[in-house]
C-alpha positions as CSV (number, residue, x, y, z in Angstrom):
1,X,37.3,-27.8,0.2
2,X,37.4,-27.6,-3.6
3,X,37.9,-31.3,-4.3
4,X,41.1,-32.7,-5.8
5,X,41.3,-33.2,-9.5
6,X,41.4,-36.7,-11.0
7,X,41.4,-37.7,-14.6
8,X,37.9,-38.7,-15.7
9,X,38.8,-42.3,-16.4
10,X,40.6,-42.6,-13.0
11,X,37.7,-41.1,-11.1
12,X,35.2,-43.5,-12.8
13,X,37.4,-46.5,-12.0
14,X,37.7,-45.6,-8.3
15,X,33.9,-45.0,-8.1
16,X,33.1,-48.4,-9.7
17,X,35.5,-50.1,-7.4
18,X,33.9,-48.6,-4.3
19,X,30.4,-49.3,-5.5
20,X,31.3,-52.8,-6.4
21,X,32.7,-53.4,-2.9
22,X,29.5,-52.0,-1.3
23,X,27.3,-54.0,-3.6
24,X,29.2,-57.2,-3.0
25,X,29.2,-56.8,0.8
26,X,25.5,-55.8,0.8
27,X,24.4,-58.8,-1.3
28,X,26.3,-61.1,1.0
29,X,24.6,-59.5,4.0
30,X,21.2,-59.7,2.3
31,X,21.8,-63.4,1.7
32,X,22.8,-64.2,5.2
33,X,20.8,-61.7,7.2
34,X,17.5,-63.0,8.7
35,X,14.1,-61.5,9.2
36,X,13.5,-57.9,8.1
37,X,10.8,-56.2,6.2
38,X,10.8,-58.6,3.2
39,X,10.5,-61.7,5.4
40,X,7.5,-60.2,7.2
41,X,6.1,-58.8,4.0
42,X,6.3,-62.1,2.2
43,X,4.5,-64.0,4.9
44,X,1.8,-61.4,5.0
45,X,1.4,-61.4,1.2
46,X,1.1,-65.2,1.2
47,X,-1.5,-65.1,3.9
48,X,-3.6,-62.3,2.2
49,X,-3.5,-63.9,-1.2
50,X,-4.5,-67.3,0.3
51,X,-7.6,-65.6,1.9
52,X,-6.3,-65.8,5.5
53,X,-6.9,-62.2,6.3
54,X,-6.9,-62.7,10.0
55,X,-3.2,-63.8,9.8
56,X,-1.9,-60.8,8.0
57,X,-1.3,-58.2,10.6
58,X,-0.6,-60.1,13.9
59,X,1.6,-63.2,13.8
60,X,3.9,-64.5,16.5
61,X,6.0,-66.6,14.1
62,X,7.4,-63.8,11.9
63,X,6.4,-60.6,13.8
64,X,3.8,-57.9,13.2
65,X,3.0,-56.4,9.8
66,X,2.4,-52.6,9.7
67,X,2.0,-51.7,6.1
68,X,-1.2,-50.4,4.4
69,X,-3.2,-53.1,2.5
70,X,-1.9,-51.7,-0.9
71,X,1.5,-53.1,0.0
72,X,0.0,-56.6,-0.2
73,X,-1.2,-55.8,-3.8
74,X,2.1,-54.1,-4.9
75,X,4.2,-57.0,-3.6
76,X,1.8,-59.6,-4.7
77,X,4.5,-61.2,-6.9
78,X,5.9,-62.7,-3.7
79,X,2.9,-65.0,-3.6
80,X,4.3,-66.7,-6.8
81,X,7.4,-68.0,-4.9
82,X,6.5,-70.4,-2.2
83,X,10.1,-71.7,-2.1
84,X,12.1,-69.7,0.4
85,X,15.5,-70.0,-1.5
86,X,13.8,-68.6,-4.6
87,X,12.2,-65.8,-2.5
88,X,15.6,-64.9,-1.1
89,X,17.1,-64.7,-4.7
90,X,14.1,-62.5,-5.8
91,X,14.6,-60.3,-2.7
92,X,18.3,-59.8,-3.4
93,X,17.7,-59.1,-7.0
94,X,15.0,-56.5,-6.1
95,X,17.5,-54.8,-3.7
96,X,20.3,-54.8,-6.3
97,X,17.9,-53.3,-8.9
98,X,16.9,-50.7,-6.3
99,X,20.6,-50.0,-5.5
100,X,21.4,-49.4,-9.2
101,X,18.3,-47.3,-9.6
102,X,19.0,-45.2,-6.6
103,X,22.6,-44.5,-7.7
104,X,21.6,-43.8,-11.3
105,X,18.8,-41.5,-10.2
106,X,21.1,-39.5,-7.9
107,X,23.5,-39.1,-10.8
108,X,20.8,-37.7,-13.0
109,X,19.5,-35.3,-10.3
110,X,23.0,-34.2,-9.2
111,X,25.3,-34.6,-12.2
112,X,28.1,-32.4,-10.7
113,X,28.7,-35.1,-8.1
114,X,30.2,-37.3,-10.8
115,X,32.6,-34.8,-12.4
116,X,36.3,-35.5,-11.9
117,X,36.8,-32.2,-10.0
118,X,34.2,-33.1,-7.3
119,X,35.5,-36.5,-6.4
120,X,35.9,-35.6,-2.8
121,X,32.2,-34.7,-2.6
122,X,31.3,-38.0,-4.2
123,X,33.5,-39.8,-1.7
124,X,31.8,-38.0,1.2
125,X,28.4,-38.9,-0.2
126,X,29.5,-42.5,-0.6
127,X,30.7,-42.6,3.1
128,X,27.4,-40.9,4.1
129,X,25.2,-43.5,2.4
130,X,27.2,-46.7,2.8
131,X,25.9,-47.7,6.2
132,X,22.1,-47.3,5.6
133,X,22.4,-49.0,2.2
134,X,24.3,-51.9,3.8
135,X,21.7,-52.1,6.6
136,X,18.9,-52.2,4.1
137,X,20.4,-55.2,2.5
138,X,21.4,-56.8,5.8
139,X,18.0,-56.4,7.3
140,X,16.1,-57.0,4.1
141,X,14.4,-53.7,4.6
142,X,12.2,-51.8,2.2
143,X,13.7,-48.3,2.5
144,X,16.2,-48.6,-0.3
145,X,13.6,-49.6,-2.8
146,X,11.3,-46.8,-1.6
147,X,14.2,-44.3,-1.9
148,X,14.9,-45.4,-5.4
149,X,11.2,-45.0,-6.4
150,X,11.1,-41.5,-4.9
151,X,14.3,-40.5,-6.6
152,X,12.9,-41.6,-10.0
153,X,9.6,-39.8,-9.4
154,X,11.6,-36.6,-8.9
155,X,13.6,-37.4,-12.1
156,X,10.2,-37.7,-13.9
157,X,9.0,-34.3,-12.5
158,X,12.2,-32.6,-13.6
159,X,11.2,-33.2,-17.3
160,X,8.5,-30.5,-17.1
161,X,5.6,-31.9,-19.1
162,X,1.9,-32.3,-18.2
163,X,1.9,-36.0,-18.6
164,X,5.1,-36.4,-16.5
165,X,3.6,-34.1,-13.8
166,X,0.5,-36.3,-13.7
167,X,2.5,-39.5,-13.4
168,X,4.7,-37.9,-10.8
169,X,1.7,-37.2,-8.6
170,X,0.2,-40.6,-9.3
171,X,3.3,-42.6,-8.5
172,X,4.1,-40.6,-5.4
173,X,0.6,-41.3,-4.0
174,X,1.0,-45.0,-4.7
175,X,4.3,-45.0,-2.9
176,X,2.7,-43.4,0.1
177,X,0.2,-46.3,0.2
178,X,3.1,-48.7,0.5
179,X,4.5,-47.3,3.7
180,X,2.5,-44.2,4.7
181,X,5.4,-41.8,5.6
182,X,6.2,-40.9,1.9
183,X,2.9,-39.2,1.9
184,X,5.0,-36.2,3.2
185,X,6.5,-36.0,-0.3
186,X,3.1,-36.3,-2.0
187,X,1.7,-33.4,0.0
188,X,4.8,-31.3,-0.7
189,X,4.4,-32.0,-4.5
190,X,0.7,-31.0,-4.2
191,X,1.6,-27.7,-2.6
192,X,4.3,-26.7,-5.1
193,X,3.3,-28.5,-8.2
194,X,1.2,-28.0,-11.2
195,X,-2.5,-28.7,-11.6
196,X,-1.7,-32.0,-13.4
197,X,0.6,-33.1,-10.6
198,X,-2.2,-32.5,-8.1
199,X,-4.7,-34.4,-10.2
200,X,-2.2,-37.3,-10.5
201,X,-1.8,-37.3,-6.7
202,X,-5.6,-37.5,-6.2
203,X,-5.8,-40.3,-8.8
204,X,-3.0,-42.3,-7.2
205,X,-4.5,-41.7,-3.7
206,X,-7.9,-43.1,-4.8
207,X,-6.2,-45.9,-6.7
208,X,-4.1,-47.0,-3.7
209,X,-7.2,-46.9,-1.5
210,X,-9.5,-49.0,-3.6
211,X,-7.0,-51.5,-5.2
212,X,-7.0,-53.8,-2.1
213,X,-10.8,-53.8,-2.1
214,X,-10.9,-54.6,-5.8
215,X,-8.4,-57.4,-5.4
216,X,-9.5,-58.9,-2.0
217,X,-13.1,-57.8,-2.1
218,X,-14.7,-58.1,1.4
219,X,-11.2,-59.1,2.7
220,X,-10.0,-55.6,1.8
221,X,-12.3,-54.0,4.4
222,X,-11.1,-56.4,7.0
223,X,-7.5,-55.6,6.1
224,X,-8.1,-51.9,6.6
225,X,-9.7,-52.5,10.0
226,X,-6.7,-54.5,11.1
227,X,-4.2,-52.0,9.7
228,X,-5.7,-49.1,11.6
229,X,-5.8,-51.1,14.8
230,X,-2.2,-52.3,14.4
231,X,-0.7,-48.9,13.5
232,X,-1.8,-47.4,16.8
233,X,-0.2,-50.2,18.7
234,X,3.0,-49.8,16.7
235,X,3.3,-46.1,17.4
236,X,2.7,-46.5,21.1
237,X,5.4,-49.2,21.5
238,X,8.0,-47.7,19.1
239,X,9.1,-44.3,20.4
240,X,11.3,-44.6,23.5
241,X,12.4,-48.2,23.6
242,X,15.8,-49.1,22.1
243,X,18.7,-46.9,21.0
244,X,18.1,-47.2,17.2
245,X,14.9,-45.0,17.1
246,X,16.7,-42.0,15.5
247,X,14.3,-39.2,14.7
248,X,13.0,-36.0,16.3
249,X,10.1,-37.6,18.2
250,X,12.6,-40.1,19.6
251,X,15.0,-37.3,20.6
252,X,12.2,-35.5,22.4
253,X,11.1,-38.7,24.1
254,X,14.7,-39.7,25.1
255,X,15.8,-36.3,26.5
256,X,12.4,-35.5,28.1
257,X,12.0,-38.8,29.9
258,X,12.1,-38.2,33.6
259,X,12.6,-34.4,33.2
260,X,9.0,-33.3,32.3
261,X,5.6,-34.6,33.1
262,X,4.6,-37.6,31.0
263,X,1.4,-36.0,29.6
264,X,3.3,-32.9,28.7
265,X,6.1,-35.0,27.1
266,X,3.5,-36.9,25.0
267,X,2.1,-33.5,23.9
268,X,5.5,-32.3,22.9
269,X,6.3,-35.5,21.0
270,X,3.2,-34.9,18.9
271,X,3.1,-31.1,18.7
272,X,6.7,-30.1,17.8
273,X,7.0,-32.4,14.7
274,X,3.5,-31.3,13.6
275,X,4.4,-27.6,13.9
276,X,7.6,-28.1,12.0
277,X,5.8,-30.0,9.2
278,X,3.0,-27.4,8.9
279,X,5.6,-24.5,8.9
280,X,7.6,-26.2,6.1
281,X,4.4,-26.9,4.0
282,X,3.3,-23.3,4.5
283,X,6.7,-22.0,3.4
284,X,6.6,-24.4,0.4
285,X,3.1,-23.2,-0.6
286,X,4.1,-19.5,-0.6
287,X,7.5,-20.0,-2.2
288,X,6.6,-22.6,-4.8
289,X,5.4,-20.3,-7.6
290,X,8.6,-18.2,-7.5
291,X,11.3,-20.8,-8.0
292,X,13.0,-22.6,-10.9
293,X,13.5,-26.3,-11.2
294,X,16.9,-26.2,-9.5
295,X,15.4,-24.6,-6.4
296,X,12.5,-27.1,-6.5
297,X,15.1,-29.9,-6.5
298,X,16.5,-28.5,-3.2
299,X,13.0,-28.2,-1.7
300,X,12.4,-31.9,-2.7
301,X,15.7,-33.0,-1.1
302,X,14.8,-31.0,2.1
303,X,11.3,-32.6,2.2
304,X,12.8,-36.1,1.8
305,X,15.0,-35.4,4.8
306,X,12.3,-33.8,6.9
307,X,10.0,-36.7,6.1
308,X,12.5,-39.0,7.8
309,X,13.5,-36.6,10.6
310,X,9.9,-36.3,11.7
311,X,8.9,-39.9,11.3
312,X,8.7,-41.7,14.6
313,X,9.7,-45.0,13.1
314,X,13.0,-43.8,11.5
315,X,16.0,-45.9,12.3
316,X,19.6,-46.1,10.8
317,X,18.4,-47.9,7.7
318,X,16.1,-44.9,7.0
319,X,19.2,-42.6,6.7
320,X,19.3,-43.4,2.9
321,X,16.6,-40.7,2.6
322,X,19.1,-38.1,3.9
323,X,21.4,-38.6,0.9
324,X,19.8,-36.1,-1.4
325,X,19.9,-33.2,1.1
326,X,23.5,-34.0,2.0
327,X,24.5,-34.1,-1.7
328,X,22.5,-30.9,-2.4
329,X,24.4,-29.1,0.4
330,X,27.7,-30.3,-0.9
331,X,26.8,-28.9,-4.2
332,X,26.3,-25.5,-2.5
333,X,29.7,-25.7,-0.7
334,X,31.1,-22.6,-2.4
335,X,28.0,-20.6,-1.3
336,X,28.4,-21.6,2.3
337,X,30.0,-19.3,4.9
338,X,32.6,-20.8,7.3
339,X,30.0,-21.5,10.1
340,X,27.7,-23.3,7.7
341,X,30.6,-25.5,6.3
342,X,31.5,-26.4,9.9
343,X,27.9,-27.4,10.7
344,X,27.8,-29.5,7.5
345,X,31.0,-31.3,8.4
346,X,29.7,-31.8,12.0
347,X,26.5,-33.2,10.5
348,X,28.6,-35.7,8.5
349,X,30.6,-36.7,11.6
350,X,27.5,-37.1,13.8
351,X,25.6,-39.2,11.2
352,X,28.2,-41.1,9.2
353,X,31.1,-41.4,11.7
354,X,28.9,-42.7,14.6
355,X,28.1,-46.0,12.7
356,X,29.2,-49.3,14.2
357,X,31.9,-49.8,11.5
358,X,33.5,-46.6,12.6
359,X,33.3,-46.5,16.4
360,X,32.5,-50.1,17.3
361,X,29.3,-51.7,18.7
362,X,29.5,-50.3,22.2
363,X,30.0,-46.6,21.2
364,X,27.6,-46.9,18.4
365,X,24.9,-48.0,20.8
366,X,25.8,-45.3,23.4
367,X,25.9,-42.5,20.8
368,X,22.6,-43.6,19.3
369,X,21.0,-43.9,22.7
370,X,21.9,-40.2,23.2
371,X,20.5,-39.5,19.7
372,X,23.7,-37.9,18.5
373,X,22.9,-38.7,14.8
374,X,19.6,-36.8,15.2
375,X,21.6,-33.7,16.3
376,X,23.6,-34.1,13.1
377,X,20.3,-34.2,11.1
378,X,19.3,-31.0,12.8
379,X,22.6,-29.4,11.6
380,X,21.7,-30.4,8.0
381,X,18.4,-28.6,8.2
382,X,20.0,-25.6,9.9
383,X,22.5,-25.2,7.1
384,X,19.7,-25.6,4.5
385,X,17.6,-23.0,6.4
386,X,20.4,-20.5,6.3
387,X,20.7,-21.0,2.5
388,X,17.0,-20.6,1.9
389,X,17.1,-17.4,4.0
390,X,19.9,-15.9,2.0
391,X,18.3,-16.8,-1.3
392,X,15.1,-15.1,0.0
393,X,17.1,-11.9,0.9
394,X,18.6,-11.9,-2.6
395,X,15.2,-12.3,-4.2
396,X,13.7,-9.4,-2.1
397,X,16.6,-7.2,-3.0
């Protein structure tokens, strides 16, 4: 697969057409979709900034809120818009800005994807990303904005200056305080980054911790107590129920249910992702000082995917975080052997072609219930592991 050649103008026109269709459909879905992260987030922000701290984390009317207290500070601007129609407009605008920022950031990190000779790779990446982006708009979820932030943090790190490294660490820590699981990226940066990046991460971590206390004073401590209590409840209820929990813990829980002892199953659900995360971080720590920026970009893309793969809350709208590793592997297509190319195409099929728009609602539910997309994610990491192994052999030789 070398990609068919289009003129530069023609390729740009087709890309803009596809992106326009996706953006238009997503804005419509965001306007007419109900509930979702931003609906719950807005209610919680209004409760916290009004001083009703006991109504932030547990509410029957709009559902539970599971974000750290810093999210209430970061999204405090929602408190300025008491009118729901205005809040919907702000929400859609925020998602459109995130959509543009995500696409632009991906273009800066992976410029080859936008050349006229790699149009087929761009098209595959578009098909890979269209469903989660659409779901983020439709469910008013926060993952697309988080993905855009993380992409631009990496763009910042690629500039190779002390101040940019510090800001990269600082911003990545603050993003982790919005929804916890991006802390995987923060720790990966700390293990492979410069001293300035580590100090930035520490500063951001301390800032994210104390900002809610500075803003809400005694209410900040109450918010932290409620957050810790609620997150435990969320994890216990989240793992096995429903077909849309698509991650490694969900795969273990689904396939192990009824086959192994429940206490053993609970141990496996906790231990296997932890071992994989620790092994990855150990590898990053020992490899980090030996690599160039291009290789660090691949490590970042892999970490972004693993962050989602190991997160017990990951659902289809989280798949946007897999885009960088998929794009990175497409860029390595000519270095892949036939078996690795087959695995990459199977990963694309298992993740992108099992969406409801492709197979219908019934088969989408059945395939997700069997965690078929999670197997596709495993194929992505397997191909990347083979590439890392071959690059290590080359380095040794």
